[in-house]
Backbone bond lengths (Angstrom), bond angles and torsions (degrees), N, CA, C in turn:
res aa  C-N    CA-C-N  psi(-1)  N-CA   C-N-CA  omega(-1)  CA-C   N-CA-C  phi
1 M - - - 1.443 - - 1.527 108.68 -
2 P 1.337 118.03 134.01 1.453 120.07 178.11 1.528 111.06 -68.93
3 Q 1.338 115.55 151.88 1.461 120.15 179.79 1.527 110.07 -66.31
4 V 1.325 116.51 136.01 1.464 122.69 -178.10 1.526 109.18 -89.93
5 T 1.325 116.04 132.66 1.463 121.56 173.94 1.516 108.39 -109.87
6 I 1.319 115.91 122.66 1.463 121.75 179.82 1.519 106.97 -106.47
7 E 1.316 115.83 114.17 1.468 121.23 -175.89 1.532 112.60 -64.41
8 N 1.331 117.60 -46.70 1.458 121.74 -179.95 1.530 108.21 -126.80
9 P 1.336 118.04 97.38 1.465 119.85 -175.51 1.526 114.45 -77.92
10 I 1.334 118.70 -6.78 1.464 121.02 -178.07 1.523 109.35 -87.31
11 L 1.326 115.96 114.59 1.468 121.71 -177.15 1.523 112.94 -108.17
12 N 1.330 117.49 -24.17 1.458 121.26 -169.89 1.522 111.75 -121.18
13 S 1.331 115.04 158.80 1.456 122.04 176.69 1.536 109.08 -77.58
14 P 1.335 117.94 143.46 1.464 119.24 176.31 1.526 112.42 -72.96
15 Y 1.333 117.74 -8.33 1.462 121.99 -175.73 1.525 113.68 -104.36
16 K 1.321 117.79 -2.97 1.460 121.91 -178.90 1.517 109.95 -130.10
17 E 1.326 115.52 159.65 1.459 120.39 177.05 1.533 109.38 -61.81
18 P 1.329 118.11 133.60 1.471 120.07 179.60 1.524 111.36 -58.66
19 N 1.333 116.55 139.72 1.463 119.78 179.57 1.527 112.91 -133.39
20 R 1.342 117.72 9.46 1.471 121.37 176.46 1.528 108.52 -146.36
21 H 1.326 115.66 153.69 1.458 120.06 175.35 1.526 110.28 -156.33
22 F 1.331 115.37 162.87 1.454 120.92 175.06 1.521 108.70 -81.84
23 K 1.309 116.60 133.20 1.453 123.09 -176.83 1.523 110.91 -74.46
24 F 1.330 116.07 144.41 1.451 122.80 172.18 1.517 108.98 -103.07
25 S 1.327 116.27 144.40 1.463 121.59 172.45 1.522 106.97 -121.14
26 D 1.315 118.11 -177.82 1.465 120.86 177.77 1.522 111.93 -62.63
27 E 1.334 117.36 -21.08 1.458 121.03 -179.88 1.528 111.88 -90.41
28 G 1.319 118.46 -9.61 1.465 122.02 -179.69 1.510 111.27 128.14
29 I 1.338 115.64 -158.55 1.462 120.50 -177.50 1.529 109.81 -73.00
30 T 1.324 115.31 147.02 1.465 121.14 177.64 1.535 107.80 -117.46
31 N 1.312 116.78 173.24 1.462 119.17 175.59 1.527 111.44 -95.97
32 E 1.330 116.47 13.89 1.471 122.58 177.62 1.534 109.56 -83.28
33 I 1.331 116.65 129.82 1.465 121.98 -178.38 1.521 109.78 -96.08
34 T 1.341 115.68 131.03 1.458 122.75 176.28 1.523 108.03 -106.93
35 E 1.328 116.81 133.96 1.468 122.83 -173.84 1.531 112.74 -87.57
36 T 1.315 117.84 47.62 1.463 123.16 173.99 1.524 108.50 -144.07
37 R 1.322 115.87 166.13 1.460 118.96 174.03 1.525 108.00 -76.21
38 R 1.315 116.41 139.78 1.470 121.49 178.80 1.528 109.24 -70.07
39 I 1.305 116.68 136.94 1.456 122.09 173.52 1.524 107.41 -69.94
40 S 1.317 117.58 136.09 1.458 120.22 176.60 1.523 108.66 -69.97
41 S 1.317 115.56 124.30 1.461 120.75 -179.80 1.524 108.82 -152.69
42 Y 1.312 115.76 170.14 1.456 120.96 178.58 1.523 108.86 -142.84
43 F 1.327 115.82 160.19 1.452 121.52 178.91 1.527 109.59 -94.24
44 V 1.325 116.51 135.23 1.455 121.54 178.23 1.528 107.27 -92.62
45 P 1.334 117.43 111.69 1.461 118.99 179.69 1.526 110.57 -73.77
46 I 1.298 116.42 144.59 1.458 121.92 178.09 1.517 107.69 -121.78
47 A 1.331 115.82 118.23 1.462 120.67 -178.54 1.530 110.62 -73.57
48 K 1.348 115.40 147.34 1.458 119.75 174.90 1.523 108.41 -69.90
49 P 1.343 117.71 155.48 1.468 119.96 -179.97 1.529 111.35 -58.68
50 K 1.320 115.21 144.31 1.455 121.78 -179.73 1.528 109.74 -71.95
51 K 1.329 116.06 135.52 1.460 120.77 177.14 1.523 108.25 -88.16
52 K 1.342 116.77 144.76 1.462 121.61 -178.97 1.525 111.46 -69.90
53 A 1.329 117.25 -43.58 1.460 120.72 -175.99 1.519 110.21 -101.72
54 G 1.311 115.88 151.32 1.459 119.83 173.94 1.512 113.53 102.55
55 G 1.309 118.74 -36.88 1.449 122.45 178.05 1.520 114.84 62.94
56 K 1.323 118.16 29.60 1.465 120.35 178.80 1.523 110.28 -76.45
57 Q 1.321 114.69 155.78 1.456 121.09 179.02 1.526 110.16 -70.30
58 L 1.340 116.25 146.94 1.457 120.51 177.67 1.521 110.15 -65.39
59 T 1.328 115.99 143.27 1.458 121.04 174.92 1.519 108.51 -115.10
60 L 1.322 115.97 159.16 1.457 120.90 179.83 1.508 109.89 -99.97
61 E 1.323 115.57 139.33 1.457 119.73 175.72 1.518 109.11 -67.97
62 S 1.317 116.35 150.65 1.466 119.22 -177.33 1.526 112.17 -98.65
63 E 1.294 118.58 13.65 1.465 120.91 177.74 1.524 109.02 -85.74
64 W 1.315 116.38 109.33 1.463 121.58 179.99 1.517 108.40 -102.37
65 T 1.298 117.06 74.68 1.455 122.24 -175.99 1.529 110.53 -89.96
66 Q 1.316 115.32 163.09 1.462 122.80 -175.56 1.525 112.21 -58.24
67 D 1.327 118.18 -30.65 1.467 119.62 -178.74 1.526 112.29 -72.33
68 R 1.324 118.70 -7.98 1.461 122.70 177.66 1.530 112.55 -101.70
69 V 1.316 117.09 5.25 1.462 120.98 -178.92 1.525 109.11 -90.79
70 E 1.338 115.75 129.92 1.460 122.15 176.17 1.522 108.31 -118.95
71 E 1.317 116.53 132.71 1.463 120.84 178.55 1.517 109.88 -74.11
72 N 1.333 116.63 138.57 1.451 122.62 176.12 1.530 107.15 -91.09
73 E 1.323 116.06 87.70 1.464 121.90 -172.77 1.529 112.68 -62.56
74 F 1.331 117.83 -37.17 1.461 121.38 -179.15 1.524 110.81 -61.28
75 I 1.322 117.45 -49.57 1.469 121.83 179.96 1.521 110.53 -62.89
76 N 1.323 117.60 -41.34 1.463 120.63 -179.86 1.526 111.72 -65.00
77 R 1.341 118.50 -34.61 1.471 120.89 175.56 1.528 110.67 -67.69
78 I 1.339 117.00 -40.04 1.467 120.34 177.43 1.525 110.16 -62.57
79 R 1.317 117.12 -41.73 1.470 120.23 179.26 1.519 111.79 -59.89
80 V 1.323 117.31 -39.53 1.469 121.17 178.16 1.522 109.70 -64.13
81 Q 1.328 117.20 -44.90 1.460 120.84 -179.54 1.531 111.59 -64.31
82 V 1.328 117.94 -40.69 1.461 121.31 178.26 1.524 110.39 -65.72
83 S 1.322 117.36 -37.64 1.462 120.87 178.17 1.527 111.03 -62.78
84 V 1.324 116.79 -42.90 1.469 121.31 177.67 1.530 109.59 -63.75
85 W 1.321 117.15 -41.45 1.466 122.09 178.79 1.531 110.88 -62.27
86 R 1.331 116.78 -42.13 1.471 120.26 178.13 1.517 111.13 -63.71
87 K 1.339 116.60 -43.88 1.465 120.88 -178.94 1.529 111.12 -68.02
88 G 1.331 117.95 -23.20 1.464 122.42 176.84 1.510 112.27 -87.23
89 D 1.323 116.73 18.43 1.467 123.88 177.56 1.539 111.56 61.74
90 Y 1.329 115.61 40.11 1.472 122.72 174.36 1.517 112.83 57.67
91 G 1.321 116.19 44.45 1.457 121.28 -178.98 1.527 111.81 -59.78
92 G 1.334 115.79 142.16 1.455 120.74 177.94 1.516 113.35 94.18
93 M 1.344 116.73 1.64 1.466 118.96 179.06 1.500 110.44 -92.22
């Protein structure tokens, strides 16, 4: 897949909850915009098998496929709580 160039990567206001993001595919980021907030997640790197001879350091494969994505449940729960707090007119401040 050719490398994607995004001319203007800023999609959301710094003063409001994000509501759009650039979509990821198995090949990486695309220039396609999705009209939802991105779920917080991270990629789990998988090291190549260790070689017996040579003693070189392990390297990470560069394939960032969907099966290596793990959802960051803690951050996503915080986002839900902050959203409720915002909708409650910032109660408790």
